[in-house]
C-alpha positions as CSV (number, residue, x, y, z in Angstrom):
1,X,-23.5,-15.4,28.4
2,X,-22.1,-16.5,25.1
3,X,-23.1,-14.3,22.2
4,X,-24.4,-16.0,19.0
5,X,-25.5,-15.1,15.6
6,X,-29.2,-15.1,14.6
7,X,-28.8,-18.6,13.2
8,X,-27.7,-19.9,16.6
9,X,-24.0,-20.1,15.6
10,X,-21.4,-18.7,18.0
11,X,-20.3,-15.2,17.0
12,X,-16.6,-14.9,16.0
13,X,-14.2,-14.1,18.9
14,X,-13.3,-10.4,18.5
15,X,-10.0,-10.7,20.5
16,X,-7.7,-11.9,17.7
17,X,-8.8,-8.9,15.5
18,X,-8.2,-6.5,18.4
19,X,-4.8,-8.0,19.0
20,X,-3.8,-7.6,15.4
21,X,-5.0,-4.0,15.3
22,X,-3.1,-3.2,18.5
23,X,0.1,-4.7,16.9
24,X,-0.4,-2.7,13.7
25,X,-0.9,0.5,15.7
26,X,2.2,-0.2,17.7
27,X,4.3,-0.7,14.6
28,X,3.0,2.5,13.1
29,X,3.7,4.5,16.3
30,X,7.2,3.1,16.8
31,X,8.1,3.7,13.2
32,X,6.8,7.2,13.2
33,X,8.5,8.0,16.4
34,X,11.9,6.6,15.3
35,X,11.6,3.9,17.9
36,X,13.5,0.6,17.3
37,X,11.0,-1.9,15.9
38,X,11.6,-5.3,17.5
39,X,9.1,-8.0,18.6
40,X,9.7,-7.1,22.3
41,X,9.1,-3.4,21.6
42,X,6.0,-4.1,19.6
43,X,4.5,-6.5,22.2
44,X,5.2,-4.0,25.0
45,X,3.7,-1.1,23.0
46,X,0.7,-3.1,22.0
47,X,0.1,-4.4,25.5
48,X,0.3,-8.0,24.5
49,X,2.7,-10.9,25.2
50,X,5.4,-12.1,22.8
51,X,3.4,-15.4,22.6
52,X,0.4,-13.4,21.5
53,X,2.5,-11.6,18.8
54,X,3.8,-14.9,17.5
55,X,0.4,-16.4,17.5
56,X,-0.4,-13.9,14.7
57,X,2.9,-13.3,12.9
58,X,6.0,-15.3,12.4
59,X,8.2,-12.2,12.7
60,X,8.8,-8.7,11.4
61,X,8.7,-9.8,7.8
62,X,5.3,-11.4,8.2
63,X,4.0,-8.3,10.1
64,X,5.1,-5.9,7.4
65,X,3.6,-8.1,4.7
66,X,0.3,-8.1,6.5
67,X,0.3,-4.3,7.0
68,X,1.2,-3.7,3.3
69,X,-1.6,-6.2,2.3
70,X,-4.1,-3.7,3.8
71,X,-3.2,-1.2,1.1
72,X,-3.4,-3.8,-1.7
73,X,-6.7,-5.1,-0.4
74,X,-8.0,-1.5,-0.7
75,X,-6.6,-1.3,-4.2
76,X,-8.4,-4.4,-5.3
77,X,-11.6,-3.1,-3.8
78,X,-11.2,0.2,-5.6
79,X,-10.6,-1.7,-8.8
80,X,-13.9,-3.5,-8.4
81,X,-15.7,-0.2,-7.6
82,X,-14.2,1.4,-10.7
83,X,-15.1,-1.6,-12.8
84,X,-18.7,-1.4,-11.8
85,X,-18.6,2.3,-12.7
86,X,-17.5,1.4,-16.2
87,X,-13.9,2.7,-16.0
88,X,-11.6,1.9,-18.9
89,X,-8.4,-0.1,-18.3
90,X,-6.2,2.9,-18.5
91,X,-8.4,4.7,-15.9
92,X,-7.9,1.7,-13.7
93,X,-4.2,2.0,-14.1
94,X,-4.1,5.7,-13.4
95,X,-6.2,5.3,-10.3
96,X,-4.0,2.4,-9.1
97,X,-1.0,4.7,-9.2
98,X,-3.0,7.4,-7.4
99,X,-3.9,4.9,-4.6
100,X,-0.2,4.2,-4.1
101,X,0.7,7.9,-3.9
102,X,-2.2,8.6,-1.5
103,X,-1.1,5.7,0.7
104,X,2.5,6.9,0.8
105,X,1.4,10.5,1.6
106,X,-0.9,9.4,4.4
107,X,1.5,7.0,6.0
108,X,4.7,8.9,5.4
109,X,6.0,8.6,8.9
110,X,5.3,4.9,9.2
111,X,6.9,4.1,5.7
112,X,9.9,6.3,6.3
113,X,10.5,4.6,9.6
114,X,9.9,1.2,8.1
115,X,13.0,1.7,5.9
116,X,15.0,1.2,9.0
117,X,13.3,-1.9,10.2
118,X,15.6,-4.8,10.9
119,X,13.8,-7.1,8.5
120,X,15.1,-9.3,5.8
121,X,15.0,-9.1,2.1
122,X,11.9,-11.2,2.2
123,X,9.9,-8.1,3.2
124,X,10.9,-6.5,-0.1
125,X,10.1,-9.6,-2.0
126,X,6.6,-9.7,-0.5
127,X,6.1,-6.1,-1.4
128,X,7.3,-6.4,-5.0
129,X,5.5,-9.6,-5.5
130,X,2.1,-8.2,-4.4
131,X,2.5,-5.0,-6.3
132,X,3.5,-6.9,-9.4
133,X,0.4,-9.0,-9.1
134,X,-1.7,-5.9,-9.4
135,X,0.1,-4.9,-12.6
136,X,-0.2,-8.4,-14.0
137,X,-4.0,-8.2,-13.7
138,X,-4.0,-4.8,-15.5
139,X,-1.7,-6.0,-18.2
140,X,-3.8,-9.1,-18.9
141,X,-6.7,-6.7,-19.7
142,X,-4.9,-4.8,-22.4
143,X,-3.5,-7.5,-24.8
144,X,-3.8,-5.1,-27.8
145,X,-1.5,-2.6,-26.1
146,X,1.3,-5.0,-25.0
147,X,4.7,-4.8,-26.6
148,X,5.9,-8.1,-28.2
149,X,8.4,-8.7,-25.4
150,X,9.5,-9.3,-22.6
151,X,6.2,-10.7,-21.4
152,X,3.6,-9.8,-18.8
153,X,5.4,-11.0,-15.7
154,X,8.6,-9.2,-16.6
155,X,6.8,-6.1,-17.5
156,X,4.9,-6.2,-14.2
157,X,8.2,-6.5,-12.2
158,X,9.7,-3.6,-14.2
159,X,6.7,-1.4,-13.5
160,X,6.8,-2.3,-9.8
161,X,10.5,-1.4,-9.6
162,X,9.9,2.0,-11.1
163,X,7.2,2.8,-8.6
164,X,9.3,1.8,-5.6
165,X,12.3,3.8,-6.7
166,X,10.3,6.9,-7.0
167,X,8.5,6.2,-3.7
168,X,11.7,5.6,-1.8
169,X,13.2,8.8,-3.2
170,X,10.1,10.9,-2.3
171,X,10.0,9.5,1.3
172,X,13.6,10.5,1.9
173,X,13.4,13.8,0.1
174,X,10.4,14.9,2.1
175,X,11.6,13.6,5.5
176,X,12.8,17.0,6.8
177,X,9.5,18.7,5.8
178,X,7.5,16.0,7.5
179,X,9.6,16.3,10.7
180,X,9.0,20.0,10.6
181,X,5.2,19.4,10.6
182,X,4.6,20.6,7.1
183,X,1.6,19.1,5.3
184,X,2.8,16.8,2.6
185,X,1.5,16.7,-0.9
186,X,2.3,13.6,-3.1
187,X,1.1,15.2,-6.3
188,X,4.6,15.5,-7.6
189,X,5.3,11.9,-6.8
190,X,2.2,10.8,-8.7
191,X,3.2,13.0,-11.7
192,X,6.6,11.4,-11.8
193,X,5.3,7.9,-11.5
194,X,2.7,8.5,-14.3
195,X,5.2,10.3,-16.5
196,X,7.9,7.6,-16.3
197,X,5.5,4.7,-16.8
198,X,5.0,3.6,-20.4
199,X,2.5,5.8,-22.2
200,X,0.8,2.7,-23.7
201,X,0.2,1.6,-20.1
202,X,-1.1,4.7,-18.4
203,X,-2.8,6.1,-21.5
204,X,-1.0,9.4,-21.4
205,X,0.9,10.7,-24.4
206,X,4.3,12.5,-23.8
207,X,2.7,15.9,-24.5
208,X,-0.6,15.3,-22.6
209,X,-1.2,17.0,-19.3
210,X,-1.1,14.6,-16.3
211,X,-4.2,14.9,-14.1
212,X,-2.2,14.1,-11.0
213,X,-3.9,16.5,-8.6
214,X,-7.4,15.3,-9.7
215,X,-6.5,11.6,-9.4
216,X,-4.8,12.1,-6.0
217,X,-7.8,14.0,-4.6
218,X,-10.0,11.1,-5.6
219,X,-7.7,8.5,-4.0
220,X,-7.6,10.5,-0.8
221,X,-11.3,10.7,-0.6
222,X,-11.6,7.0,-1.2
223,X,-9.1,6.4,1.6
224,X,-11.1,8.5,4.0
225,X,-14.4,6.8,3.1
226,X,-12.9,3.3,3.5
227,X,-13.0,2.1,7.1
228,X,-9.5,0.7,6.8
229,X,-6.3,2.7,6.6
230,X,-5.1,1.4,3.3
């Protein structure tokens, strides 16, 4: 019997969502286990055909972009929640950095393994472009704080580059600890990202304490409450 909505319309087919979820899980598992991430390996691990994989993604670049988009979707949602709570723009920015650190901490094994994916430079461009879009939105909301140059788009790219450099370094620096089963703590990563970002952007003067532990704790809690695995 075909299920339908109360209005009589046919309910959405749940199978595509299940297939995507299975592929995402396979990618995380293969990356975390140091397995080679290929379309064949992903399809086998997810229990789907190559055709099913390609019905959802054009390749590894597209898959990685979709997985990273999960995090950014959660960041946008957190921004809306904070906005409704009356957060200032610098509080938005600080929590945005905290969301990034919390995501990296939670998905360390996947992200560290993803550094070895045989994907193209397009994956990096997708990542930087999406991250920069978040910074652009924040920068637009602080016109009185912006320096006279080089412009919002360039500033956003620069901020994104700094985040990624520190994230890559932390992933590699903590690899041995992670493999040894030690519990990871990205507080230091968040401190570095906030300390090296422009003070006018994060709202923290050079001599002010950086509330990294508090911000990260809040971001972790949000991630646990959210149904997705940002």
